[in-house]
C-alpha distance (Angstrom), angle and dihedral (degrees) to the residues before:
residue distance angle dihedral
M1 . . .
I2 3.82 . .
E3 3.79 112.3 .
R4 3.78 113.4 -121.2
P5 3.83 114.9 -122.9
A6 3.80 109.4 -103.1
H7 3.80 94.6 -124.7
L8 3.81 91.1 61.8
S9 3.80 93.6 57.7
T10 3.79 90.9 42.9
T11 3.79 92.1 51.5
A12 3.81 94.8 45.7
E13 3.79 92.8 49.0
A14 3.80 92.6 46.6
Y15 3.81 92.8 53.2
D16 3.81 92.4 42.1
A17 3.80 87.0 60.2
V18 3.83 96.7 54.1
V19 3.81 104.6 36.6
A20 3.80 100.0 127.7
L21 3.81 94.6 41.3
Y22 3.81 94.1 46.0
A23 3.80 93.8 45.1
E24 3.79 90.8 53.6
F25 3.81 91.7 46.3
V26 3.82 94.6 55.1
R27 3.80 99.3 31.4
D28 3.82 97.8 102.3
S29 3.79 98.1 14.7
L30 3.81 96.4 117.2
S31 3.80 91.6 57.5
R32 3.82 88.1 68.9
L33 3.82 96.0 44.9
P34 3.82 112.7 70.8
L35 3.81 94.8 166.9
D36 3.82 91.5 52.3
R37 3.81 90.2 49.2
A38 3.79 89.1 50.5
V39 3.81 91.9 54.6
L40 3.80 91.1 49.1
A41 3.80 90.5 48.4
A42 3.80 90.7 51.0
F43 3.81 90.2 50.8
A44 3.82 89.9 50.6
A45 3.80 90.9 49.6
F46 3.81 92.3 52.4
V47 3.81 91.8 48.8
A48 3.81 91.5 47.0
A49 3.80 91.4 49.8
D50 3.81 89.0 55.9
G51 3.81 94.0 52.6
A52 3.82 103.6 -76.5
G53 3.79 99.9 -102.6
T54 3.79 126.4 169.0
V55 3.80 119.7 -48.2
A56 3.81 127.2 -161.8
E57 3.78 125.3 -154.7
L58 3.79 104.0 -151.7
G59 3.77 113.9 -154.2
C60 3.80 91.2 19.2
G61 3.80 97.5 169.1
P62 3.81 111.1 -174.1
G63 3.79 92.2 -3.7
Y64 3.80 102.4 -112.5
L65 3.81 93.9 126.7
T66 3.81 93.7 45.2
A67 3.80 87.5 54.3
H68 3.81 89.2 49.0
L69 3.80 90.8 52.8
R70 3.79 89.9 52.1
G71 3.79 88.2 50.7
L72 3.81 86.4 57.3
G73 3.80 88.6 58.6
L74 3.80 99.4 -98.6
D75 3.79 126.4 136.7
A76 3.80 91.2 -125.5
F77 3.79 133.2 169.6
G78 3.80 132.1 177.2
V79 3.81 136.3 -124.5
D80 3.80 125.8 -170.6
L81 3.80 139.0 168.4
S82 3.80 92.8 -134.5
P83 3.82 115.1 83.5
A84 3.80 90.1 -163.5
M85 3.80 91.3 54.0
I86 3.79 90.4 50.2
D87 3.81 90.9 50.1
H88 3.80 89.1 52.2
A89 3.81 92.7 46.7
R90 3.79 92.3 51.0
A91 3.80 91.7 49.8
A92 3.81 93.2 46.3
H93 3.83 95.2 43.9
P94 3.81 107.1 25.9
D95 3.81 94.0 170.8
V96 3.81 93.5 57.0
R97 3.80 126.8 83.2
F98 3.81 116.1 -119.3
E99 3.81 128.3 175.9
V100 3.80 136.7 -175.5
G101 3.79 109.0 -120.9
S102 3.78 147.9 119.4
M103 3.78 122.7 -102.5
D104 3.81 91.5 -137.6
A105 3.84 92.5 60.0
L106 3.79 110.2 28.3
D107 3.79 123.3 -174.7
L108 3.80 90.9 -131.3
A109 3.77 134.9 112.2
D110 3.78 122.6 -108.3
G111 3.80 110.1 -82.6
E112 3.81 93.8 5.3
L113 3.80 97.8 132.8
S114 3.78 133.9 67.3
G115 3.77 92.6 -164.4
I116 3.80 145.5 9.8
V117 3.79 128.3 -158.2
S118 3.80 117.7 -165.0
W119 3.79 102.6 -178.9
Y120 3.81 110.0 -173.0
S121 3.81 90.2 -36.2
V122 3.82 104.3 110.4
I123 3.81 86.7 56.0
H124 3.81 93.0 90.1
T125 3.80 94.3 54.5
P126 3.82 116.5 100.8
P127 3.82 108.0 -114.9
E128 3.81 94.7 -117.5
E129 3.81 90.0 55.4
L130 3.80 97.4 48.3
P131 3.86 103.0 82.0
P132 3.85 93.7 73.3
Y133 3.81 88.6 57.0
F134 3.79 90.2 63.0
T135 3.79 89.4 48.2
E136 3.81 89.1 54.6
F137 3.80 92.1 46.3
R138 3.78 89.0 53.3
R139 3.81 92.0 48.3
V140 3.80 95.7 55.5
L141 3.81 96.7 40.4
A142 3.76 121.1 89.3
P143 3.83 116.4 -124.4
G144 3.78 107.1 -73.9
G145 3.80 92.0 17.1
H146 3.80 117.8 148.8
L147 3.79 131.5 -120.6
L148 3.80 123.6 -163.0
L149 3.80 120.8 -167.1
G150 3.79 126.8 -169.1
F151 3.82 116.9 -169.6
F152 3.78 146.6 145.1
E153 3.81 109.7 -86.5
S154 3.80 121.5 -139.6
E155 3.83 95.2 -139.7
G156 3.78 95.7 -125.6
G157 3.78 97.1 -40.4
P158 3.80 129.1 107.7
V159 3.78 125.8 -82.8
E160 3.78 105.3 -70.5
V161 3.78 137.8 -179.4
F162 3.80 119.6 -125.6
D163 3.78 139.1 -177.2
H164 3.80 101.7 -93.8
K165 3.81 110.6 -169.9
V166 3.82 92.5 -115.2
T167 3.80 105.7 32.7
P168 3.85 135.1 -25.0
A169 3.80 114.8 -65.5
Y170 3.80 140.5 179.3
R171 3.77 134.7 -118.1
W172 3.81 114.8 -145.4
P173 3.80 133.9 -157.8
I174 3.78 103.1 -119.6
D175 3.83 92.0 -130.9
D176 3.81 92.0 54.3
L177 3.80 93.3 50.1
A178 3.79 90.6 47.7
A179 3.82 89.2 50.8
L180 3.81 91.3 54.1
A181 3.78 89.1 52.9
R182 3.81 92.0 49.5
K183 3.80 90.3 54.4
A184 3.82 87.5 58.2
D185 3.84 89.3 52.8
F186 3.79 98.9 -98.8
V187 3.80 121.3 143.6
E188 3.78 118.7 -145.1
V189 3.81 114.3 -119.0
G190 3.79 98.4 177.3
R191 3.77 146.7 -37.4
M192 3.78 138.2 -144.0
L193 3.79 129.1 -162.3
R194 3.76 121.3 -172.5
E195 3.76 130.3 -175.4
P196 3.82 119.1 -115.9
R197 3.78 119.5 -90.2
E198 3.79 119.6 -125.9
D199 3.81 90.0 -90.4
E200 3.83 94.4 47.4
R201 3.79 130.1 79.8
F202 3.79 104.2 -156.5
R203 3.78 143.9 39.0
R204 3.80 113.2 -96.9
G205 3.80 122.9 -129.7
H206 3.80 128.8 -158.5
L207 3.80 126.7 -174.2
L208 3.80 125.1 -171.9
M209 3.80 113.2 -163.8
R210 3.78 139.2 170.8
K211 3.79 130.3 -144.5
R212 3.77 108.3 -114.3
């Protein structure tokens, strides 16, 4: 039996413990974030232009973003480490598919997906353990499939850990994260950086990439 990396169990347990609070915190968050909505809409447009196949939101939490992607016309489903988050997502969005799973070892066939959204979900992965995630993303995406990452940007500094309200997380320089994706044979399509709102601590980074 392969031993599960410690950070996965830590992350799942941390989110299990705060389901109701976290779900309420993020429930209407996109309504206040026009630039974030624009990035998601661009991702949906690229996927639709390529035939609108299946899209997975990896690290879907309570499911609000998966539901948003479906509202953009995508055949989207969600995957999350936290069983309690998945239970909440299924109750809140009964017509949407949600599964417990880890984004570094997906129960999906090679080339099954047209798109992947990882919205502030790779942030809890230690930097040295992140490259295999991009390898797995590449495996399950069809040729030309799109990957959208949302993350906390380090504003020119190095990768650094910070005290995320749920469990420790990492801020990434956008160039370094893009370089990791290139090593896994992804091509950058575009990027968006936005400054933090009054109720946010850090700059937000968004990378849209395509499997070569």
